[in-house]
C-alpha positions in Angstrom: 251.0 77.1 231.6 253.0 80.3 230.8 252.8 84.0 231.1 253.3 86.6 228.4 257.1 86.6 228.5 257.2 82.8 228.1 258.1 82.0 231.7 256.7 78.8 233.1 254.1 79.5 235.7 250.8 78.1 237.0 250.3 74.4 237.7 252.9 71.6 237.3 251.8 67.9 237.5 254.6 65.3 237.8 254.0 61.5 237.7 256.3 58.5 237.7 256.3 55.0 236.3 253.5 53.9 238.7 251.0 56.2 237.1 248.0 55.8 236.7 247.9 53.6 239.7 249.5 56.3 241.8 248.3 60.0 241.9 250.5 62.6 240.3 252.4 65.3 242.3 250.8 68.7 241.7 252.7 72.0 242.4 251.8 75.7 241.9 254.7 77.6 240.4 254.5 81.4 240.5 256.4 83.9 238.3 258.5 86.8 239.5 255.4 89.1 239.4 253.2 86.7 241.3 253.1 85.2 244.8 251.5 82.0 246.3 248.3 82.5 248.2 248.2 79.8 250.9 244.8 78.2 251.5 243.2 74.9 252.5 244.3 73.2 249.3 247.7 75.0 248.6 250.5 75.4 251.2 253.1 78.1 251.3 255.5 76.0 249.2 253.0 75.6 246.4 252.1 71.9 247.0 248.4 71.1 246.2 246.3 69.0 248.6 243.0 67.7 247.2 240.6 65.0 248.2 240.7 63.9 244.6 244.4 63.2 244.8 244.1 61.6 248.2 241.3 59.2 247.0 243.0 58.5 243.6 241.8 55.3 242.1 242.7 54.5 238.5 240.0 51.7 238.4 237.3 54.3 239.0 238.4 56.5 236.0 240.7 59.0 237.8 242.9 60.6 235.2 244.7 63.9 234.3 241.7 65.3 232.4 239.4 64.9 235.4 242.2 66.3 237.7 242.5 69.4 235.5 238.7 69.9 235.7 238.7 69.6 239.5 241.7 72.0 239.7 239.9 74.6 237.5 236.8 74.4 239.8 238.8 74.7 243.0 241.1 77.4 241.8 238.2 79.4 240.4 236.8 79.6 243.9 240.2 80.0 245.7 242.9 81.4 243.3 246.3 80.0 244.3 248.3 83.0 243.0 248.0 86.8 243.2 250.0 89.6 241.6 252.4 91.7 243.7 250.9 95.1 244.2 253.1 98.2 243.3 252.7 101.6 244.9 250.7 103.9 242.7 251.8 107.6 242.4 249.7 110.1 244.3 247.0 111.8 242.2 247.5 115.6 241.9 244.8 117.9 243.3 243.0 119.8 240.5 243.2 123.6 240.3 240.7 125.9 238.7 242.1 128.8 236.6 238.9 130.0 234.9 235.3 130.3 235.7 234.4 127.6 233.1 236.7 125.1 235.0 235.2 125.9 238.4 232.9 123.3 239.9 229.1 124.0 239.6 227.6 126.4 242.1 224.2 126.6 243.6 221.5 128.5 241.7 220.1 131.7 243.3 216.7 133.1 242.5 215.9 136.7 241.8 218.6 137.3 239.1 219.8 136.0 235.7 217.3 136.3 232.9 215.7 139.4 234.5 219.1 141.1 234.3 219.7 141.0 238.0 223.2 140.9 239.5 224.3 137.6 241.1 225.9 137.6 244.5 229.6 138.1 244.7 230.8 134.4 244.9 234.4 133.5 244.0 237.4 131.4 244.9 240.7 132.6 246.1 243.1 131.4 243.4 246.7 132.5 243.9 245.6 135.1 246.4 243.4 137.1 244.0 239.6 137.4 244.1 238.0 136.7 240.7 234.4 137.8 240.1 232.0 135.7 238.0 230.4 137.2 234.9 227.6 139.7 235.9 225.6 139.9 232.7 222.5 137.8 232.2 223.7 136.2 228.9 227.0 135.2 230.5 225.2 133.6 233.4 222.9 131.7 231.0 225.9 130.3 229.2 227.4 129.3 232.5 224.1 127.5 233.5 224.1 125.8 230.0 227.7 124.5 230.7 226.6 123.3 234.1 223.6 121.4 232.5 226.0 119.8 229.9 228.3 118.6 232.7 225.3 117.0 234.5 224.3 115.1 231.3 227.9 114.0 230.8 228.0 112.7 234.4 224.8 110.9 233.9 226.1 109.3 230.7 229.3 108.3 232.5 227.2 106.7 235.3 225.1 104.8 232.7 228.4 103.5 231.1 229.7 102.4 234.4 226.4 100.8 235.3 226.3 98.9 232.0 229.9 97.8 232.4 229.3 96.5 235.9 226.2 94.7 234.7 228.2 93.1 231.9 231.0 92.1 234.2 228.6 90.6 236.7 226.8 88.8 233.9 230.1 87.4 232.6 231.2 86.3 236.1 227.8 84.6 236.6 228.0 82.8 233.3 231.6 81.7 234.1 230.6 80.4 237.5 227.6 78.7 236.0 229.8 76.9 233.4 232.2 75.9 236.2 229.3 74.6 238.3 227.9 72.7 235.3 231.4 71.2 234.6 231.8 70.2 238.2 228.3 68.7 238.3 229.0 66.8 235.1 232.3 65.4 236.4 230.6 64.4 239.7 227.7 62.8 237.8 230.1 60.9 235.6 231.9 59.5 238.7 228.5 58.6 240.2 227.4 56.9 237.1 230.6 54.9 237.0 230.2 53.9 240.6 226.6 52.9 239.9 227.7 50.7 237.1 230.3 49.0 239.3 227.7 48.6 242.1 225.2 47.0 239.6 227.9 44.6 238.4 228.8 43.7 241.9 225.1 43.2 242.7 224.8 40.8 239.8 227.9 38.8 241.0 226.5 38.7 244.5 223.1 37.4 243.1 224.9 34.7 241.2 226.9 33.7 244.2 223.8 33.5 246.4 222.0 31.4 243.7 224.9 29.0 243.7 224.9 28.8 247.4 221.2 27.9 247.4 221.8 25.2 244.8 224.6 23.7 246.9 222.5 23.8 250.0 219.8 21.8 248.2 222.3 19.3 247.1 223.7 19.0 250.6 220.2 18.4 252.0 219.5 15.7 249.5 222.9 14.0 250.3 222.1 14.2 254.0 218.7 12.6 253.4 220.4 9.8 251.3 223.0 9.1 254.0 220.3 8.9 256.7 218.3 6.4 254.6 221.5 4.3 253.9 222.5 4.5 257.6 219.1 3.1 258.6 219.3 0.3 256.0 222.8 -0.6 257.2 221.8 -0.7 260.8 218.8 -2.9 259.9 221.1 -5.3 258.0 223.6 -5.5 260.9 220.9 -6.3 263.4 219.5 -9.1 261.2 222.9 -10.8 260.5 224.4 -10.4 263.9 226.1 -13.6 265.1 227.2 -14.9 268.5 230.9 -14.2 267.9 233.2 -12.9 265.2 235.4 -16.1 265.2 232.6 -18.5 264.5 231.5 -16.4 261.6 235.0 -16.3 260.1 235.3 -20.1 260.5 232.0 -20.7 258.7 233.1 -18.5 255.8 236.4 -20.5 255.2 235.1 -24.1 256.0 235.9 -26.4 253.0 233.0 -28.2 251.4 234.8 -31.5 250.6 237.3 -33.8 252.5 240.0 -33.4 249.9 240.0 -29.6 250.1 239.9 -29.8 253.9 243.0 -32.0 253.8 244.7 -29.6 251.5 243.9 -26.6 253.8 245.2 -28.4 256.8 248.5 -29.4 255.1 249.1 -25.8 254.0 248.5 -24.6 257.5 250.9 -27.2 258.9 253.6 -26.2 256.4 253.2 -22.5 257.4 253.6 -23.5 261.0 256.8 -25.5 260.3 258.2 -22.5 258.5 257.4 -20.3 261.5 259.1 -22.8 263.9 262.3 -22.8 261.8 262.2 -19.0 261.7 261.9 -18.6 265.5 264.6 -21.2 266.1 267.0 -19.1 263.9 266.1 -16.0 265.9 266.7 -17.8 269.2 270.1 -18.9 268.0 271.0 -15.4 266.8 270.0 -13.9 270.1 272.0 -16.5 272.1 269.0 -18.1 273.7 269.8 -21.7 272.5 273.0 -23.4 271.5 274.0 -24.6 268.0 273.5 -28.3 268.8 269.9 -27.7 270.0 269.2 -25.5 267.0 270.5 -28.2 264.5 268.6 -31.0 266.2 265.2 -29.2 266.1 265.7 -27.8 262.6 266.6 -31.2 261.2 263.3 -32.6 262.7 261.2 -29.7 261.4 262.7 -29.9 258.0 262.0 -33.6 257.7 258.4 -33.0 258.7 258.1 -30.1 256.2 259.5 -32.4 253.4 256.8 -35.0 254.1 254.1 -32.3 254.3 255.2 -30.8 251.0 255.2 -34.2 249.3 251.7 -34.9 250.5 250.5 -31.4 249.4 251.8 -32.1 245.9 250.0 -35.4 245.8 246.7 -33.8 246.9 247.1 -31.2 244.2 247.5 -33.9 241.6 244.4 -35.6 242.8 242.4 -32.3 242.8 243.5 -31.5 239.3 242.5 -35.0 238.1 239.0 -34.5 239.6 238.5 -31.1 237.9 239.6 -32.6 234.5 237.0 -35.4 234.8 
């Protein structure tokens, strides 16, 4: 904003790179002929404090246009600036030099048109006593001049009255427009909040519907687990055996003599390998001497050789049986 001489004055709004996420900085800058008027929204330095700036949210449509509307409404109620008053010169007291310029006098009965003589009424102007006109025609002219002055005063009062009515009407219209603008701005913000609330309501409804669906699925799954758990318990009660070892032995028992011999030979070979391994560990830990180790290893190796040869022979016999 600016004044007539082109000086910057009024309201200055500054914003940085974080705008519109962050509210602008608003200052009131007076000219040399104006002065800041501190109030609840403007401090003595000209900084503006508004709830609109404190609650600034770009996601809710807060922008510079809305800020200007709010400032216009607030400053119309509480102007932030006022002009510096200058001392006015004293008005001179009027003086009356003639009878025509004198203020109106009260009318006395018993003289005038009948040619009577009015009482001796005058004003001491400059130390001399001046007498009013004593003729009937002169006094009639004086009364006519007084009547014209009364009409002129009445016209002036009518002009002042009409001017005041016009000014009041203008002020009321301006306040009405400001009220309408403020109401529209508030209604726009309320509508936008209503739309956001409706959108949030739809999202919450969708989330609740999904939760209900998941609850139903979980209930079905729990019922299924309960039924399967009952079936499993019933199966275990029907197939329970005396001991776990007997049950394992029955599962791995060979059906023919040839396969039984093959299983026993494989077990014996594994046992011989374990014996040789533990003899080597005993020698490494210093439990036995080298002579003892060599003696037992030679014996175990001879047995393992014979077992391996017998395993190969059993394998050949099994393969021949399968071919036939």
